[in-house]
C-alpha positions, 0 to 999 in steps of 0.5 A: 038041947045038948051042944057038943063042945071041945075043951082046950085039952082036946076032950069032947063033951055035950053041954046044955044050951043054957050053959054054953054062954058061960063056958064061952065067957070063961074061955072054958071051951075052945070050940062048939058045934053049931048046925052050920059047923064047928065054931072056934071061940075067939076066932069065929063070929059069936052072938052076944047075949044080954042077960038082962033083956034076954036078947041076942045081938048079931055076931061081933068082934072077931078078926077075919081069918083067911085060908091060904095055900103055902108054896109047899102045898100046906094049907092054913088059916091066917088073919088079914094082917098076916096075909099082907106079910105072906103075900109080900114075902112070897110064902103063899101061892093062893088065898081064899076070897068069898068069890073063890081062890086067888092065885098070886101072880095070876089074879088081880090083888088089892093094894096092901095097906102100906101102898098109897096112890096120891093124886098130888105130891104135896098131898101128904104134907098138907095134912097137919 
């Protein structure tokens, strides 16, 4: 089976499926096409292949990326850490959750990692 790939210099090509793992490991390709759509190497989940057993492990080791809409109507993808900063700086108006778009100032937001609600004032001092 041939798989469509995109190289870092924006060239497209087709490679045999047994070559794909080596190209991903060596970072020779930037993206490849699955039946579900394009996969970005280093961003999207990848299955790990064990050469000795011939088994495929589930998708592992990637950062989650989140789609955002800036106040000037541009769209982008950011990491979870970047999302917190963009929310705090009011640079975005919306971001995508698995349940749909969240509009800042309208929809409820989770607390950022820097905010805490402790039950007792001395709770932090008790940790040592």
